[in-house]
C-alpha positions as CSV (number, residue, x, y, z in Angstrom):
1,M,169.4,73.7,99.2
2,N,167.3,72.8,101.4
3,D,167.0,75.0,104.8
4,C,168.7,73.6,108.1
5,F,169.8,77.0,109.2
6,D,167.3,79.7,109.8
7,L,168.0,81.7,106.7
8,T,167.0,86.0,106.7
9,V,164.9,87.4,104.0
10,E,167.7,89.1,102.0
11,Q,170.2,85.3,102.0
12,R,166.9,83.3,100.7
13,M,166.8,86.1,98.2
14,V,170.6,85.4,97.4
15,K,169.9,81.9,97.5
16,E,166.8,82.2,94.3
17,T,168.6,84.7,92.1
18,V,172.2,82.9,92.0
19,R,170.4,79.6,91.3
20,E,168.1,81.1,89.1
21,F,171.3,82.9,87.0
22,A,173.5,79.3,87.4
23,E,170.3,77.4,86.1
24,K,169.9,79.9,83.2
25,E,173.2,81.1,82.1
26,I,175.8,78.9,83.3
27,G,173.9,75.6,83.2
28,P,173.5,75.6,78.6
29,L,176.9,76.2,78.8
30,V,178.3,73.4,80.9
31,E,178.5,70.4,78.2
32,E,180.1,72.2,75.4
33,C,182.7,73.9,77.8
34,E,183.8,70.9,79.5
35,E,184.1,68.6,76.1
36,K,186.2,71.5,74.5
37,M,188.0,72.2,77.9
38,V,187.0,76.0,77.8
39,F,186.0,79.0,80.2
40,P,183.0,81.1,79.1
41,L,184.9,84.6,79.5
42,E,181.6,86.4,78.9
43,L,180.8,85.0,82.1
44,F,182.7,87.6,84.0
45,P,181.3,90.9,82.7
46,K,178.0,89.1,83.6
47,T,178.3,88.3,87.2
48,G,180.0,91.6,87.8
49,K,177.5,93.3,86.4
50,L,175.1,91.8,88.9
51,G,177.1,92.1,91.8
52,F,178.0,88.6,92.5
53,L,182.1,89.1,92.1
54,G,181.8,92.0,94.7
55,M,179.6,90.0,97.4
56,G,182.7,90.5,99.8
57,Y,183.5,93.9,99.3
58,P,181.5,97.4,100.4
59,P,180.0,99.3,98.4
60,E,182.7,102.2,98.0
61,W,184.7,100.0,96.4
62,G,181.8,98.5,94.1
63,G,180.7,95.3,96.0
64,S,177.3,94.7,97.5
65,G,178.6,94.1,101.0
66,I,176.6,91.2,101.7
67,D,177.5,88.9,104.6
68,K,179.4,85.9,105.1
69,I,176.4,83.2,104.8
70,S,175.7,84.8,101.7
71,Q,179.0,84.3,99.9
72,C,178.5,80.6,101.1
73,I,175.1,80.2,99.5
74,Y,176.4,81.8,96.1
75,V,179.3,79.5,96.2
76,E,176.9,76.6,96.5
77,E,174.6,77.4,94.2
78,M,176.7,78.2,91.4
79,C,179.0,75.2,91.8
80,R,175.7,73.2,92.2
81,V,175.3,73.7,88.7
82,S,179.3,73.5,87.2
83,A,182.0,73.5,89.6
84,G,184.6,74.1,87.0
85,I,183.3,77.2,85.3
86,A,181.9,78.5,89.0
87,S,186.1,78.4,90.3
88,G,187.7,80.9,88.0
89,L,184.2,83.3,88.9
90,I,184.5,82.8,92.9
91,L,188.5,83.0,92.6
92,N,187.5,86.8,91.7
93,S,185.5,87.5,94.6
94,S,188.0,85.9,96.7
95,V,191.7,84.7,97.2
96,G,192.5,86.8,93.7
97,T,191.1,90.2,95.5
98,T,190.9,90.0,98.7
99,P,194.9,90.6,99.1
100,I,194.6,94.1,97.7
101,Y,191.1,95.0,99.3
102,E,193.0,94.3,102.6
103,Y,196.4,95.1,102.3
104,G,196.8,97.1,98.9
105,T,197.4,100.5,98.4
106,E,194.1,103.4,97.0
107,D,196.1,103.1,93.2
108,Q,196.4,99.4,93.8
109,K,192.5,99.4,94.6
110,Q,191.6,101.6,91.7
111,R,193.4,99.4,89.0
112,Y,192.9,95.8,90.3
113,L,190.2,95.4,92.5
114,I,186.9,97.5,91.2
115,P,188.0,96.0,87.7
116,A,188.3,92.7,88.9
117,I,185.0,93.2,90.8
118,K,183.3,94.8,87.9
119,G,184.2,91.8,85.7
120,E,186.7,93.5,83.6
121,K,190.0,92.1,84.6
122,I,190.6,88.2,85.7
123,S,192.9,87.9,88.5
124,A,194.8,84.6,89.6
125,F,196.5,83.7,93.1
126,A,200.0,82.3,92.0
127,N,201.2,80.5,95.1
128,T,201.7,76.8,95.0
129,E,205.4,75.9,92.6
130,P,206.1,72.6,92.1
131,N,208.2,72.0,95.2
132,A,206.2,74.3,97.8
133,G,202.5,72.7,98.0
134,S,201.5,72.0,101.5
135,D,204.3,73.8,102.8
136,V,204.1,77.3,101.3
137,S,207.0,78.8,103.3
138,R,209.3,77.0,101.4
139,I,208.6,79.1,97.6
140,Q,211.9,79.3,95.9
141,T,210.3,82.3,93.3
142,R,212.6,85.1,93.9
143,A,211.9,88.9,93.8
144,E,215.4,90.8,93.5
145,K,215.3,95.1,94.3
146,N,216.7,96.3,91.4
147,G,216.0,100.3,91.9
148,D,212.3,100.8,92.2
149,S,211.3,97.9,90.3
150,Y,211.5,94.2,91.2
151,L,213.1,91.2,89.0
152,I,210.9,88.0,89.5
153,S,211.8,84.6,88.5
154,G,210.4,81.7,89.3
155,N,207.9,79.3,88.4
156,K,204.2,78.4,89.7
157,T,201.6,75.6,88.9
158,L,198.2,74.1,89.2
159,I,197.3,78.2,89.1
160,T,193.5,78.6,88.3
161,N,193.1,81.1,85.7
162,A,196.2,81.1,84.7
163,T,196.4,81.7,81.3
164,I,193.6,84.0,80.8
165,S,194.1,86.5,83.9
166,D,194.5,90.1,83.2
167,Y,197.2,89.8,86.8
168,L,198.3,87.5,88.6
169,L,199.2,87.8,92.7
170,V,202.5,86.0,93.0
171,S,204.5,85.0,96.5
172,A,208.0,85.3,95.8
173,R,210.8,85.3,98.1
174,T,212.1,88.9,98.6
175,D,215.2,88.0,101.1
176,T,217.4,85.8,98.5
177,R,220.1,85.0,100.9
178,K,218.5,82.6,102.4
179,P,216.4,80.9,100.0
180,N,216.3,77.6,102.2
181,E,214.8,79.2,105.5
182,R,211.2,79.0,106.2
183,A,209.1,82.2,105.0
184,S,212.2,84.4,106.2
185,E,210.8,87.0,104.0
186,I,208.5,86.6,101.2
187,G,206.4,89.3,99.6
188,L,203.5,89.1,97.5
189,F,203.0,91.4,94.1
190,I,200.8,92.1,91.2
191,V,202.3,90.9,88.3
192,D,200.6,92.2,84.7
193,R,200.0,90.3,82.0
194,G,202.3,91.6,78.9
195,T,205.0,91.4,81.4
196,S,207.8,90.8,79.8
197,G,209.7,87.6,80.7
198,L,205.9,86.0,81.8
199,S,204.5,83.2,80.2
200,T,201.7,80.5,81.0
201,T,200.6,77.3,79.7
202,K,197.3,75.3,80.3
203,L,197.3,71.8,82.0
204,K,195.0,68.7,81.5
205,K,193.0,67.8,84.8
206,M,191.0,65.1,85.9
207,G,188.1,67.1,87.0
208,L,187.2,70.7,86.6
209,W,187.2,70.4,82.9
210,S,186.0,73.9,82.4
211,A,188.5,76.0,84.7
212,D,191.4,77.4,83.7
213,T,194.5,76.1,84.9
214,G,198.0,76.0,84.3
215,E,201.8,76.7,84.9
216,V,203.3,80.5,85.2
217,F,206.5,81.0,84.2
218,L,208.8,84.1,85.0
219,D,211.9,84.9,83.8
220,D,213.5,88.4,85.2
221,C,209.8,89.8,85.0
222,V,210.2,93.7,85.9
223,V,207.5,94.4,88.5
224,P,207.1,97.9,89.7
225,E,207.6,98.7,93.2
226,T,204.3,100.0,93.6
227,N,202.7,96.8,92.8
228,L,204.0,95.0,96.2
229,I,201.0,94.7,98.2
230,G,202.1,95.5,101.8
231,E,205.4,95.4,103.1
232,E,208.3,93.0,101.5
233,K,208.0,90.3,104.3
234,D,204.1,90.4,104.9
235,G,203.5,88.3,101.9
236,F,203.0,84.8,103.9
237,K,201.0,86.7,106.7
238,I,199.0,88.0,103.8
239,M,198.6,84.5,102.4
240,M,197.8,82.5,105.1
241,N,194.8,85.2,106.4
242,S,193.5,85.0,102.9
243,L,193.6,81.0,102.3
244,N,191.7,81.0,105.9
245,G,188.8,82.6,104.7
246,G,189.2,81.2,100.8
247,R,188.6,77.5,103.2
248,V,185.3,78.3,104.3
249,L,184.2,79.4,100.4
250,I,185.6,75.9,99.1
251,G,184.1,74.2,102.2
252,A,180.8,75.7,100.7
253,R,182.0,74.6,96.9
254,Y,182.0,71.0,97.8
255,V,178.6,71.6,99.5
256,G,177.2,72.7,96.4
257,I,179.0,69.7,94.3
258,A,177.8,67.1,96.7
259,Q,174.1,68.8,96.5
260,A,174.0,68.4,92.6
261,A,174.8,64.6,93.1
262,F,172.6,63.9,95.4
263,E,169.8,65.5,93.4
264,S,171.0,63.4,90.6
265,A,170.7,60.2,92.0
266,F,167.6,61.0,94.0
267,K,165.6,61.7,90.8
268,Y,167.6,58.4,88.7
269,S,166.6,56.5,91.9
270,K,162.8,57.5,91.6
271,Q,162.9,56.4,87.1
272,R,165.0,53.7,87.8
273,T,163.2,50.1,87.8
274,Q,164.7,47.0,89.1
275,F,162.7,43.5,89.9
276,G,159.4,45.5,89.0
277,R,159.6,48.4,90.9
278,P,162.0,51.6,91.5
279,I,165.1,51.6,93.0
280,S,164.2,54.3,95.2
281,K,162.1,51.3,96.8
282,F,164.9,48.9,98.1
283,Q,166.3,49.4,101.5
284,A,169.9,49.7,100.2
285,I,169.1,52.6,98.0
286,R,166.8,54.4,100.9
287,F,169.8,54.4,103.3
288,K,172.3,55.4,100.6
289,L,170.3,58.4,100.2
290,A,169.8,59.6,103.7
291,D,173.3,59.0,104.6
292,M,173.9,61.2,101.7
293,A,171.4,63.9,103.0
294,M,172.3,63.7,106.3
295,E,176.2,64.5,105.2
296,I,175.4,67.5,103.2
297,D,173.4,69.1,106.0
298,A,176.4,68.3,108.4
299,A,178.8,69.7,106.0
300,R,176.2,72.8,105.2
301,L,176.3,73.5,108.9
302,L,180.0,73.3,109.6
303,V,180.2,75.7,106.5
304,F,177.8,78.0,107.9
305,R,179.1,78.5,111.7
306,S,182.9,79.1,110.5
307,A,181.1,82.0,108.2
308,L,179.3,83.1,111.3
309,L,182.8,83.6,113.1
310,W,184.7,85.2,110.4
311,E,181.5,87.3,110.0
312,Q,181.7,88.4,113.5
313,N,185.6,88.9,113.3
314,K,185.8,86.1,115.9
315,P,189.2,83.3,115.8
316,Y,187.7,80.6,113.1
317,T,191.1,79.0,112.0
318,K,189.9,75.4,113.5
319,E,186.0,76.1,112.2
320,A,187.3,77.0,108.4
321,A,189.9,74.0,108.4
322,M,186.8,71.6,109.9
323,A,184.5,73.1,107.2
324,K,186.7,72.3,104.3
325,L,188.4,69.3,105.1
326,F,184.4,67.7,106.3
327,A,183.0,69.5,103.0
328,S,185.6,68.0,100.7
329,E,185.8,64.3,101.8
330,M,182.3,64.2,102.3
331,A,181.7,65.3,98.7
332,V,183.7,62.6,97.3
333,R,181.5,60.1,99.5
334,V,178.3,61.4,98.5
335,A,179.1,61.4,94.5
336,G,180.7,58.0,94.8
337,E,177.7,57.0,96.3
338,A,175.5,59.0,93.5
339,L,177.6,57.0,90.7
340,Q,177.1,53.7,92.4
341,I,173.1,54.2,92.5
342,H,173.2,55.1,88.7
343,G,175.0,51.5,88.1
344,G,177.1,51.3,84.8
345,Y,175.1,54.2,83.9
346,G,177.5,56.5,85.9
347,Y,180.5,55.7,84.3
348,L,178.8,57.1,81.2
349,L,179.8,60.6,80.1
350,D,176.4,60.9,78.9
351,Y,174.9,61.8,82.7
352,P,176.4,64.3,84.8
353,V,177.0,62.2,88.0
354,Q,180.6,61.1,87.1
355,R,181.4,65.0,86.7
356,Y,180.6,65.2,90.1
357,Y,182.8,62.3,91.1
358,R,185.4,64.1,89.3
359,D,184.8,67.3,90.1
360,A,184.8,66.5,93.8
361,R,188.0,64.2,94.0
362,V,189.9,67.4,93.5
363,G,188.8,68.8,97.2
364,T,190.9,66.8,99.4
365,L,193.9,68.2,97.7
366,H,193.7,71.6,96.9
367,E,194.2,74.8,99.3
368,G,195.7,72.4,102.0
369,T,195.1,68.8,101.6
370,S,193.3,66.8,104.2
371,E,196.5,66.2,105.9
372,I,197.3,69.8,106.3
373,Q,194.1,70.7,107.5
374,R,194.0,67.7,110.5
375,L,197.5,69.3,111.4
376,I,196.2,72.7,111.8
377,I,192.9,71.3,113.6
378,A,195.0,69.0,116.3
379,R,197.4,72.8,116.4
380,E,194.0,74.2,117.0
381,I,192.9,72.1,119.9
382,G,195.6,72.4,121.4
383,L,197.7,68.7,120.2
């Protein structure tokens, strides 16, 4: 990461520490995990022990309490090495735990937040459904009160850590009398692995092969009332608040992928010769690399701006949407140009640039599509 921003001493230390860890501990695992489409579970306790999973949380809950820009640096450096592996780890320190930290009870924090920060438990955030993606208020999963428990039934899809998680945060409609009303009453529940009626299955994807992504099936799962986060009708608000911060970190993810693609193309352009000289000497290639470097820095600054506003407890909905939108679309462009610079070799699995291109493509689809981000921005500027 080039310093397009005046980082503090602490932020530089985070950058150096995370980069060293990612290159030494994750780097050697990438090719095998990609080929086998498996997640290396041993990384959870390793990253937990180093404090990476608790970066956004105060020390009293086992976190390291670092600032939001440092969290973005962590995400970028991890995704620079492997966005697939990083995605599972990042979820454990963001949307898989943030709702519990911000709205959960003392007991919930002790049983789920602290173990997740330590890397002893793996979380999943189960919100998306086959017929409710961009419009999350239309979820059909239902939670019916039954004494001091809830019976939860429904189907979730495209869920990160679905088959490896120890618990899932599941959104469900608590007012089952109004199944077609937008966000009439939605609750957010902690559902433990092993709960009767809970099953998961793994999905195969275009990219992020080493990330565990799957479907979740809930058939009259008995979930104790004590596992409800906040109040019955708080789920939609909790999810929206969590996703807002998540978009900042998602932006950092795609800066990391783009940075990796740029570095790969830059190195290749110096080594590959045509017509008697390195292709980096040709204006067509030089201009591509110049544009790529410019776009990466622009995206990183958008991410850092939204992170600063988040840190200062100022409104940042518009800025988070801008960061996520620009960074995800930028990563597709940069990875595409990096592949083009590699020529035919870029299409081979022997070269990592094809992985960057595949991994980048999902960025415009998850955590709110590009179209949804544009709707948010338009609303925030008064349209």
